[in-house]
N, CA, C and O atoms as a GROMACS GRO file, in nm:
protein
  348
    1MET      N    1   0.810   1.015   2.295
    1MET     CA    2   0.840   0.883   2.242
    1MET      C    3   0.934   0.805   2.334
    1MET      O    4   0.963   0.688   2.307
    2GLY      N    5   0.981   0.867   2.440
    2GLY     CA    6   1.071   0.796   2.530
    2GLY      C    7   1.216   0.794   2.481
    2GLY      O    8   1.296   0.713   2.527
    3ASN      N    9   1.250   0.882   2.390
    3ASN     CA   10   1.388   0.893   2.340
    3ASN      C   11   1.418   1.041   2.315
    3ASN      O   12   1.348   1.128   2.367
    4LYS      N   13   1.520   1.069   2.235
    4LYS     CA   14   1.556   1.210   2.217
    4LYS      C   15   1.468   1.285   2.118
    4LYS      O   16   1.488   1.404   2.096
    5TRP      N   17   1.370   1.218   2.058
    5TRP     CA   18   1.279   1.283   1.964
    5TRP      C   19   1.142   1.298   2.028
    5TRP      O   20   1.078   1.197   2.059
    6PRO      N   21   1.095   1.420   2.050
    6PRO     CA   22   0.966   1.441   2.117
    6PRO      C   23   0.847   1.387   2.037
    6PRO      O   24   0.747   1.346   2.095
    7THR      N   25   0.858   1.387   1.904
    7THR     CA   26   0.747   1.339   1.822
    7THR      C   27   0.799   1.243   1.716
    7THR      O   28   0.918   1.239   1.686
    8TYR      N   29   0.708   1.164   1.660
    8TYR     CA   30   0.746   1.075   1.552
    8TYR      C   31   0.793   1.155   1.431
    8TYR      O   32   0.883   1.112   1.359
    9GLU      N   33   0.734   1.270   1.408
    9GLU     CA   34   0.776   1.355   1.297
    9GLU      C   35   0.923   1.394   1.311
    9GLU      O   36   0.998   1.392   1.213
   10ASP      N   37   0.966   1.428   1.433
   10ASP     CA   38   1.107   1.460   1.457
   10ASP      C   39   1.195   1.340   1.427
   10ASP      O   40   1.300   1.353   1.364
   11TYR      N   41   1.152   1.223   1.472
   11TYR     CA   42   1.228   1.100   1.445
   11TYR      C   43   1.236   1.074   1.295
   11TYR      O   44   1.343   1.041   1.244
   12PHE      N   45   1.124   1.088   1.224
   12PHE     CA   46   1.120   1.064   1.081
   12PHE      C   47   1.215   1.158   1.007
   12PHE      O   48   1.283   1.117   0.914
   13ARG      N   49   1.219   1.282   1.049
   13ARG     CA   50   1.312   1.378   0.987
   13ARG      C   51   1.457   1.337   1.013
   13ARG      O   52   1.543   1.351   0.926
   14PHE      N   53   1.484   1.287   1.133
   14PHE     CA   54   1.617   1.235   1.166
   14PHE      C   55   1.652   1.120   1.071
   14PHE      O   56   1.763   1.117   1.017
   15VAL      N   57   1.560   1.027   1.051
   15VAL     CA   58   1.583   0.913   0.963
   15VAL      C   59   1.612   0.962   0.821
   15VAL      O   60   1.705   0.913   0.756
   16GLN      N   61   1.534   1.056   0.774
   16GLN     CA   62   1.556   1.111   0.641
   16GLN      C   63   1.695   1.173   0.630
   16GLN      O   64   1.766   1.152   0.531
   17HIS      N   65   1.734   1.250   0.731
   17HIS     CA   66   1.866   1.313   0.730
   17HIS      C   67   1.977   1.209   0.732
   17HIS      O   68   2.075   1.221   0.658
   18GLU      N   69   1.962   1.107   0.814
   18GLU     CA   70   2.063   1.001   0.822
   18GLU      C   71   2.082   0.936   0.686
   18GLU      O   72   2.195   0.915   0.642
   19TRP      N   73   1.972   0.903   0.620
   19TRP     CA   74   1.978   0.835   0.491
   19TRP      C   75   2.039   0.928   0.385
   19TRP      O   76   2.124   0.886   0.306
   20GLU      N   77   1.997   1.052   0.384
   20GLU     CA   78   2.047   1.147   0.285
   20GLU      C   79   2.194   1.181   0.308
   20GLU      O   80   2.262   1.228   0.216
   21SER      N   81   2.244   1.160   0.429
   21SER     CA   82   2.385   1.188   0.457
   21SER      C   83   2.479   1.086   0.396
   21SER      O   84   2.599   1.113   0.382
   22ALA      N   85   2.427   0.972   0.358
   22ALA     CA   86   2.510   0.868   0.296
   22ALA      C   87   2.514   0.890   0.145
   22ALA      O   88   2.413   0.928   0.084
   23ASP      N   89   2.630   0.866   0.086
   23ASP     CA   90   2.637   0.882  -0.059
   23ASP      C   91   2.561   0.767  -0.127
   23ASP      O   92   2.542   0.662  -0.066
   24PRO      N   93   2.518   0.786  -0.250
   24PRO     CA   94   2.436   0.685  -0.319
   24PRO      C   95   2.500   0.546  -0.325
   24PRO      O   96   2.430   0.446  -0.311
   25ALA      N   97   2.630   0.539  -0.345
   25ALA     CA   98   2.697   0.408  -0.351
   25ALA      C   99   2.688   0.336  -0.216
   25ALA      O  100   2.666   0.215  -0.211
   26THR      N  101   2.704   0.411  -0.109
   26THR     CA  102   2.692   0.352   0.025
   26THR      C  103   2.549   0.308   0.051
   26THR      O  104   2.527   0.201   0.109
   27ARG      N  105   2.452   0.386   0.009
   27ARG     CA  106   2.310   0.347   0.026
   27ARG      C  107   2.284   0.214  -0.044
   27ARG      O  108   2.222   0.125   0.013
   28GLU      N  109   2.331   0.202  -0.167
   28GLU     CA  110   2.312   0.076  -0.241
   28GLU      C  111   2.378  -0.040  -0.168
   28GLU      O  112   2.321  -0.148  -0.157
   29GLU      N  113   2.498  -0.016  -0.118
   29GLU     CA  114   2.572  -0.120  -0.046
   29GLU      C  115   2.500  -0.161   0.082
   29GLU      O  116   2.493  -0.279   0.116
   30LEU      N  117   2.445  -0.063   0.153
   30LEU     CA  118   2.371  -0.092   0.277
   30LEU      C  119   2.247  -0.176   0.248
   30LEU      O  120   2.220  -0.273   0.319
   31VAL      N  121   2.171  -0.140   0.146
   31VAL     CA  122   2.051  -0.216   0.110
   31VAL      C  123   2.090  -0.357   0.067
   31VAL      O  124   2.025  -0.454   0.107
   32ALA      N  125   2.194  -0.370  -0.013
   32ALA     CA  126   2.239  -0.503  -0.058
   32ALA      C  127   2.283  -0.589   0.059
   32ALA      O  128   2.251  -0.707   0.065
   33GLU      N  129   2.357  -0.530   0.152
   33GLU     CA  130   2.407  -0.607   0.267
   33GLU      C  131   2.293  -0.651   0.358
   33GLU      O  132   2.290  -0.767   0.400
   34LEU      N  133   2.199  -0.563   0.389
   34LEU     CA  134   2.086  -0.602   0.474
   34LEU      C  135   2.000  -0.707   0.403
   34LEU      O  136   1.954  -0.802   0.467
   35THR      N  137   1.980  -0.691   0.274
   35THR     CA  138   1.906  -0.791   0.197
   35THR      C  139   1.976  -0.926   0.205
   35THR      O  140   1.911  -1.028   0.227
   36ARG      N  141   2.107  -0.927   0.186
   36ARG     CA  142   2.184  -1.051   0.193
   36ARG      C  143   2.169  -1.118   0.329
   36ARG      O  144   2.151  -1.240   0.338
   37LEU      N  145   2.176  -1.038   0.434
   37LEU     CA  146   2.165  -1.095   0.569
   37LEU      C  147   2.027  -1.154   0.594
   37LEU      O  148   2.014  -1.257   0.662
   38ILE      N  149   1.924  -1.091   0.541
   38ILE     CA  150   1.788  -1.142   0.560
   38ILE      C  151   1.769  -1.272   0.484
   38ILE      O  152   1.718  -1.370   0.539
   39ILE      N  153   1.809  -1.274   0.357
   39ILE     CA  154   1.784  -1.394   0.278
   39ILE      C  155   1.881  -1.507   0.310
   39ILE      O  156   1.860  -1.621   0.268
   40GLU      N  157   1.986  -1.477   0.386
   40GLU     CA  158   2.080  -1.580   0.429
   40GLU      C  159   2.012  -1.677   0.526
   40GLU      O  160   2.051  -1.794   0.533
   41ALA      N  161   1.912  -1.631   0.598
   41ALA     CA  162   1.838  -1.718   0.691
   41ALA      C  163   1.751  -1.812   0.608
   41ALA      O  164   1.685  -1.768   0.514
   42PRO      N  165   1.750  -1.940   0.642
   42PRO     CA  166   1.674  -2.038   0.562
   42PRO      C  167   1.526  -1.999   0.549
   42PRO      O  168   1.459  -1.969   0.647
   43GLY      N  169   1.478  -2.000   0.426
   43GLY     CA  170   1.337  -1.974   0.398
   43GLY      C  171   1.294  -1.830   0.408
   43GLY      O  172   1.174  -1.801   0.407
   44GLN      N  173   1.387  -1.738   0.416
   44GLN     CA  174   1.351  -1.598   0.432
   44GLN      C  175   1.361  -1.523   0.299
   44GLN      O  176   1.439  -1.560   0.211
   45ALA      N  177   1.282  -1.420   0.286
   45ALA     CA  178   1.283  -1.332   0.169
   45ALA      C  179   1.254  -1.191   0.218
   45ALA      O  180   1.205  -1.172   0.329
   46VAL      N  181   1.284  -1.094   0.135
   46VAL     CA  182   1.257  -0.955   0.170
   46VAL      C  183   1.128  -0.912   0.102
   46VAL      O  184   1.117  -0.915  -0.021
   47SER      N  185   1.032  -0.873   0.181
   47SER     CA  186   0.904  -0.824   0.129
   47SER      C  187   0.924  -0.686   0.068
   47SER      O  188   1.006  -0.608   0.114
   48ALA      N  189   0.846  -0.658  -0.036
   48ALA     CA  190   0.852  -0.526  -0.098
   48ALA      C  191   0.814  -0.416   0.000
   48ALA      O  192   0.855  -0.301  -0.016
   49GLU      N  193   0.735  -0.451   0.103
   49GLU     CA  194   0.691  -0.353   0.204
   49GLU      C  195   0.790  -0.337   0.319
   49GLU      O  196   0.767  -0.255   0.408
   50PHE      N  197   0.898  -0.414   0.319
   50PHE     CA  198   0.994  -0.407   0.429
   50PHE      C  199   1.054  -0.267   0.434
   50PHE      O  200   1.102  -0.216   0.333
   51PRO      N  201   1.053  -0.203   0.552
   51PRO     CA  202   1.104  -0.065   0.564
   51PRO      C  203   1.258  -0.062   0.570
   51PRO      O  204   1.316  -0.030   0.674
   52MET      N  205   1.321  -0.095   0.460
   52MET     CA  206   1.467  -0.112   0.453
   52MET      C  207   1.542   0.011   0.504
   52MET      O  208   1.633  -0.002   0.587
   53ILE      N  209   1.507   0.129   0.455
   53ILE     CA  210   1.579   0.251   0.494
   53ILE      C  211   1.563   0.275   0.644
   53ILE      O  212   1.660   0.310   0.712
   54ASN      N  213   1.443   0.257   0.696
   54ASN     CA  214   1.421   0.276   0.840
   54ASN      C  215   1.508   0.180   0.921
   54ASN      O  216   1.571   0.220   1.019
   55LYS      N  217   1.511   0.055   0.880
   55LYS     CA  218   1.590  -0.044   0.954
   55LYS      C  219   1.738  -0.011   0.950
   55LYS      O  220   1.808  -0.023   1.051
   56ILE      N  221   1.786   0.030   0.834
   56ILE     CA  222   1.928   0.065   0.823
   56ILE      C  223   1.961   0.184   0.913
   56ILE      O  224   2.062   0.182   0.984
   57THR      N  225   1.877   0.285   0.911
   57THR     CA  226   1.906   0.403   0.994
   57THR      C  227   1.887   0.373   1.142
   57THR      O  228   1.951   0.436   1.227
   58GLU      N  229   1.800   0.277   1.176
   58GLU     CA  230   1.786   0.236   1.316
   58GLU      C  231   1.911   0.162   1.363
   58GLU      O  232   1.945   0.167   1.481
   59LEU      N  233   1.979   0.095   1.272
   59LEU     CA  234   2.101   0.022   1.309
   59LEU      C  235   2.220   0.115   1.332
   59LEU      O  236   2.314   0.078   1.403
   60ARG      N  237   2.216   0.234   1.275
   60ARG     CA  238   2.330   0.325   1.288
   60ARG      C  239   2.360   0.363   1.432
   60ARG      O  240   2.475   0.351   1.474
   61PRO      N  241   2.261   0.410   1.510
   61PRO     CA  242   2.294   0.443   1.650
   61PRO      C  243   2.336   0.321   1.730
   61PRO      O  244   2.416   0.332   1.824
   62ILE      N  245   2.284   0.204   1.695
   62ILE     CA  246   2.325   0.081   1.763
   62ILE      C  247   2.472   0.054   1.732
   62ILE      O  248   2.549   0.019   1.821
   63GLY      N  249   2.509   0.070   1.605
   63GLY     CA  250   2.648   0.052   1.566
   63GLY      C  251   2.741   0.149   1.635
   63GLY      O  252   2.854   0.115   1.671
   64GLN      N  253   2.693   0.271   1.654
   64GLN     CA  254   2.774   0.372   1.720
   64GLN      C  255   2.797   0.337   1.867
   64GLN      O  256   2.905   0.362   1.921
   65ARG      N  257   2.696   0.278   1.931
   65ARG     CA  258   2.709   0.242   2.073
   65ARG      C  259   2.783   0.111   2.094
   65ARG      O  260   2.842   0.090   2.201
   66HIS      N  261   2.782   0.024   1.996
   66HIS     CA  262   2.842  -0.110   2.010
   66HIS      C  263   2.941  -0.134   1.898
   66HIS      O  264   2.923  -0.226   1.818
   67ARG      N  265   3.043  -0.054   1.892
   67ARG     CA  266   3.138  -0.056   1.780
   67ARG      C  267   3.206  -0.191   1.760
   67ARG      O  268   3.248  -0.221   1.648
   68SER      N  269   3.220  -0.272   1.861
   68SER     CA  270   3.293  -0.399   1.846
   68SER      C  271   3.201  -0.517   1.817
   68SER      O  272   3.250  -0.630   1.808
   69ALA      N  273   3.073  -0.496   1.803
   69ALA     CA  274   2.979  -0.608   1.791
   69ALA      C  275   2.943  -0.642   1.647
   69ALA      O  276   2.840  -0.597   1.597
   70GLY      N  277   3.026  -0.718   1.580
   70GLY     CA  278   2.990  -0.777   1.452
   70GLY      C  279   2.987  -0.686   1.332
   70GLY      O  280   3.003  -0.736   1.220
   71VAL      N  281   2.969  -0.558   1.347
   71VAL     CA  282   2.957  -0.470   1.232
   71VAL      C  283   3.087  -0.466   1.153
   71VAL      O  284   3.088  -0.428   1.035
   72LEU      N  285   3.197  -0.504   1.215
   72LEU     CA  286   3.325  -0.500   1.146
   72LEU      C  287   3.333  -0.599   1.032
   72LEU      O  288   3.425  -0.591   0.951
   73THR      N  289   3.241  -0.693   1.023
   73THR     CA  290   3.238  -0.786   0.911
   73THR      C  291   3.159  -0.730   0.794
   73THR      O  292   3.157  -0.791   0.687
   74ALA      N  293   3.095  -0.618   0.812
   74ALA     CA  294   3.017  -0.555   0.704
   74ALA      C  295   3.112  -0.493   0.602
   74ALA      O  296   3.226  -0.460   0.635
   75PRO      N  297   3.066  -0.478   0.477
   75PRO     CA  298   3.149  -0.409   0.378
   75PRO      C  299   3.188  -0.269   0.427
   75PRO      O  300   3.117  -0.209   0.508
   76VAL      N  301   3.300  -0.220   0.379
   76VAL     CA  302   3.358  -0.095   0.430
   76VAL      C  303   3.260   0.022   0.427
   76VAL      O  304   3.249   0.093   0.527
   77GLY      N  305   3.190   0.046   0.317
   77GLY     CA  306   3.096   0.158   0.311
   77GLY      C  307   2.986   0.146   0.415
   77GLY      O  308   2.947   0.244   0.478
   78CYS      N  309   2.938   0.024   0.434
   78CYS     CA  310   2.835   0.000   0.536
   78CYS      C  311   2.892   0.027   0.674
   78CYS      O  312   2.831   0.096   0.755
   79ARG      N  313   3.010  -0.027   0.699
   79ARG     CA  314   3.075  -0.011   0.829
   79ARG      C  315   3.097   0.138   0.859
   79ARG      O  316   3.069   0.183   0.970
   80ASP      N  317   3.146   0.213   0.762
   80ASP     CA  318   3.170   0.355   0.783
   80ASP      C  319   3.041   0.428   0.819
   80ASP      O  320   3.039   0.509   0.911
   81PHE      N  321   2.933   0.399   0.746
   81PHE     CA  322   2.806   0.464   0.773
   81PHE      C  323   2.752   0.426   0.911
   81PHE      O  324   2.706   0.512   0.986
   82LEU      N  325   2.758   0.297   0.944
   82LEU     CA  326   2.700   0.250   1.070
   82LEU      C  327   2.778   0.297   1.191
   82LEU      O  328   2.720   0.313   1.298
   83LEU      N  329   2.906   0.319   1.177
   83LEU     CA  330   2.987   0.357   1.292
   83LEU      C  331   3.011   0.506   1.306
   83LEU      O  332   3.051   0.553   1.413
   84SER      N  333   2.987   0.581   1.201
   84SER     CA  334   3.015   0.725   1.208
   84SER      C  335   2.913   0.796   1.294
   84SER      O  336   2.793   0.766   1.289
   85ALA      N  337   2.959   0.888   1.371
   85ALA     CA  338   2.870   0.965   1.457
   85ALA      C  339   2.821   1.087   1.381
   85ALA      O  340   2.902   1.166   1.331
   86ASP      N  341   2.690   1.103   1.372
   86ASP     CA  342   2.633   1.218   1.302
   86ASP      C  343   2.509   1.262   1.378
   86ASP      O  344   2.400   1.271   1.321
   87ASP      N  345   2.526   1.290   1.507
   87ASP     CA  346   2.411   1.325   1.591
   87ASP      C  347   2.376   1.470   1.576
   87ASP      O  348   2.282   1.518   1.640
   0.00000   0.00000   0.00000
């Protein structure tokens, strides 16, 4: 795949582990925050098919690499999840 996961199945298991590592309250907060950010854009809505969990877990390694880039405005539970290293 051109990254640290040799197969998509390995990546998918990583995503599942990342999501399950967050407590339920943080998961709710992450979904609410990403939803808010999407609908904040004029004329935007969140489709029922939007892969919310995948997008949130994809943002975590980005947050880990770019700790000073905007994530500090996220709610505390979101910020903790996005910045914590769990490789």
